N, C-alpha and C positions, 0 to 999 in steps of 0.2 A: 504494500500500500504506500502510495506517495504521500509524504508528510510536508509540513511547512518547512522543516529543516532541509529537506531535499530541494524544495523550490528556492530557498535562500542560498544554498550552496551553488546551485545552477546559475542563479542570477548574480552571485557575488555580493550579496547584501546580508544583513542580519535577519534573524527570524522576526524580530520586532518590526522591521521595515515591511516585511511581507504581510504581517498582521495589520499594519496601518493601511496598506493598499487594499486589503480585503475588506476592512471595516469601513473605509471611507471617512473615518472620524477625524483624521489629522492630515494636513497637507503633505504631499510627497512630491519631490522634484519630478518633472515630466519624464526626463530620461530614465530615472530610477524606476518610476512607475511602469514605463514601457518595458524595461528589462524584466521586471517581475511578472507582468502579464504575459510576456512571451515565454517565460519559463513555465508558468502555469499551463499555457497552451501546449507547449512541447512535451511536458511530463504527464499531461492529462490529470492534473491535480483537481480534486473536487472537494472544496472546503465544507466542513461540517458547521453550517450556520447555526444550528440549534445549540451546539456546544459553545460557539462564540457568544451567542446571546446570553447563555447562563454565566459565562465568565464576565462579560461586560455589564450585565444587568440591563441591557437594552438591545432589542433586535434590530433588524433592517427594515421592518415592515411599517408602512403608513396605512392607516385605516381610512377608507373612503366611505362615508355614511351617506347614502343616496335616499332621496325622498321616495322614489318609486322607480325601481330598475326596469320595469316594463315600459315606462315612458321612453320613447326613442332618444330624447336629448340626453338622458342619463346614461344610456348604453353607449352613446357616442362619446360623451364626456369621460366615461370610465376608460375607454380605449386610449384616448389621448393622454390622460393623466398617467395611466399605467406605462405607456411608452416613454413618457418624459421622466418618470421616476426610475424606470429600469436603466435609463441612460446614465444616471448618477449612482447606480448601485443600490437602489431601494426596491423593495417588493411592495405589492399592493394587496391589502385585504379589503374585500368588498362586503359591505353590510347594507341590506335593504331595510330602511326604516318603515316603509309603508305609511308614512306620515304619522307615525305613532311616537309620542313623546316618551312613553315608557321604554321603548327600544333605545332611543337616544340616551336616556338616563342610564340604562343598563350598560351600554357601551362605555360611557364616560366613567362609570364606577369601576369597570374591569379593565380599563386601558393599561394600568400599571402591570397587572398580572399577565396581560398579553404581551408585555415587552415592547410596546409600540414606540416608534420614533416620532410619531405625530398623528394628528387626526384632522381629516378634511370633512367638513360638513357641507354637503351639496343638497340642500332641502329647500323647497319653495315656501313651505308653510311657516306661519308665524311661530317663532320659538319662544317659549316662556323662560327667558334667561334668568329671571329672579329665582325660579324654582331649581334651576340647574347651577346657580352660582357657586354653591359649596363644592361641587364636583369640578367646575371649571377652575376655581381657585386652587384646589388641591393639585390638579394636573400642572398648572403653571408653576407651582412651588417645586414640582418634581422635574421640571424642565421638559415637559411634553407639550409642544405647541399645538394650538387649535387654530385652524384656518377655515374661514367661511368661503365657499366657492359659489357665487351666484347671488347671495343675499348679503346686504350690508349689515354687518354687526360690529363695525369699528367703534361705535359709541359705547359698546359694552366691553371694550378692550380686546376684541377678537379681530385679528388681522383679516381683511376681506379682499378677495379678488373677484370683481364683478363686471359683467358686461354693462355698457352704457344703455340700460333698458329704457329709461325715461326719454333720453334724447332720440334713441332709435324709434321708439313708438311715436314720438312727435313727428319725426321725419316721414314715417309711413302714413300718418294721418294727413299731413300736408300734401303728400303725393296723391292721396285719394281725393282730397278737396280740389287740387289743381286739375284733376281729370273730370271734375264735375260730378263727383260721386256723393255729394251731400244729399240727405243726412248720412253721417257715418256712425255706425254702432260699434260698441266695444263688447267683444265676446271673450269672457275669461273669468277667472276666480279673483275676487277682491276681498271678500270678507275674511278669509283665513289664510291668504297667500301674500307674503311679503313681496315676492317677485311680481305677482299679479298687480299689486298696488302700485309698484313702480311703473309698470307698463300702462296702467290706467292713468297715472299722474301725467305721463307723456301725452296720452290721448287728450286729457283735459287741457293741457297746456296748449296744444296745437289748435284746439277749438277756440280757446280764449284769444289766441293771437289773431285768429281770423274773425273774431267777434261772432262766432257761431255758438248758439245756445246749446249747452249740454243738458239734455233732458233724460229723466229717469227711465223712460220707456226704451231708450236706445242703449241701455246698459244691460247686457244679457249675462247674468251670473251663471257660471257653468258648474254649479254644485260643488262637489269636493274633488273633482278630478280635472286633469288637463287632456283627457283622451278624446278620441273621435266620437264615441257614443255620447259623451257629455256635450260636445259641440253640436251634435245632431239634435239632441233633446232640447237644448236651450234655443237654438235657432228655429226649430220647428214650432216651439211654443210661442215665440215672438211673432212668427209669421201667421200662426193660427189666430192670434189676437188682432191681426190686421195692421201690425206695425210696419211702416214703410221705411226701408233703409236702402240706400243706393250703394253703400260701401260698408265693409265690416273689417275692423282690425281685430284679429283673434290673437289671444295671448300665447298660443302654441300652434305649431303646424298641424298637430292632430285635431285640435279644436276647429281649425279652419277647414280641414278635410271633412269633418262631420257636418260643419255648417254648409259647405257646398253641396253635400249630398241632400241635406234637408231642403235647401233652396231648389234643387232640381226636382225633388219629389213634390214640391209645391208649384211646379210649373214655371219656375224662373230660370232664365239662362244666365250662366256665369261666363263672361263678365257683363254681358249686354244689359241685363236687368239689375244685377247686384254683383259688386266686385268684392274679392276677399284677399286679405293679406295675412300671412301667418307669422310665426315667430320661432326661430330655431335654426332654419336652414338645413334640415335633414336631407340626405341624398335623394330620397324618393320624391321630394317635392317637385323635382324637374321632370318626373316621369308620369305623374298623374295628368289627366286632361280635363279642363285646361291646366297647364303647368302652374304651380302655385307661386305667386309673388310672396317673398318672405324676408324677414330680418334675419340675416345669417350670422349666428354667433361664431366668434373666432375661437373655437375649442382648442386648436393646436396652440394658440397663443396663451390661453388659460393654463393648459398643461405645462407649457414651458415656464410660465411665471411661477407656478407652484414649485416646480423643481428648483428654480433659481432661489426661491425663498429658503428651501431646505439647505441648499449649498451655502447660502449666506449664514444660516445658523451654525452650520458645521465649522465655519471659519470665524466664529465668534461675533458675527454681526447680529443685527436686530431686524425685526419685520416692520415694513411700512404699514401704517394703520389701514390704508385704503389704496388699492390699485385698480384703476378703471381700464377695461379692455374694450377697444372700439369694435363695433359691429358693422356689417355691410348690408345695405338694402338691395336686394336682388329683385328686379322687376321682371315678371313673366306674364303669362297670358291671363291670369285670374284677376288682375287688377292693376 
């Protein structure tokens, strides 16, 4: 069996240097790091990360807590974050919260016993920080960082990496108004969703800029989910009540897809009678017909920023309270 000592002798370095390269905890000169990695490859060494974790008291894994893994945007986000963390020698543990605060509390309570290097919270629902504060404080004292991905929690002392949701929503609504799609409805979660509120805030801002009244009948609350069936149900209910909208900003691509289906079932043509814009930029949006206009979130940039934050911590740096990631508005056939 190849050991750390074998690798060190082959690379001409100490065993401690090999351990530093493997752990990623301390900086190692690029030339030295390259020699160690080449020796590992040549000898076929396979490190025992479980044993390393026991010795160091901390593993290589970062936990990603998602609001709903069945929602497409979280599956895509997971892929990009995993790739970015892998590039800096970190593993990803995925936990599906299903929008349940008890699951979030449970994971925070057990983070230390899991040997985590950090926690990423990627959940749209409003988080009761006050009830979770004791666990958050305990983790901070143990040097386990918590980063919010998607939702702004910097006012609670949690570093946040978020898309520019309000600005992007406002740009999408301006686009619909410029194309003569007034009145514009908002389809999404507002009551229990922090991300939905940000997108709704952008919707309201654009209407105010154009001096267009924001009426309650044009706000189509999508229940507790961001999926297509919720978009269908909310849009169908609004159309059945005789509400007239010429454009719809949906708070997710799935909601927009369901909304377009409901409009078609009510005899409306998209985009001739009613236009739709989604949020997320998932790959399938370009393949539905009509192809969906959408606010495309820059998920690779979010993943890269998360990895950069962990690298900064490894080098003794601190986390910026808030990092905004620009999105891109993609115009297609639907609006």
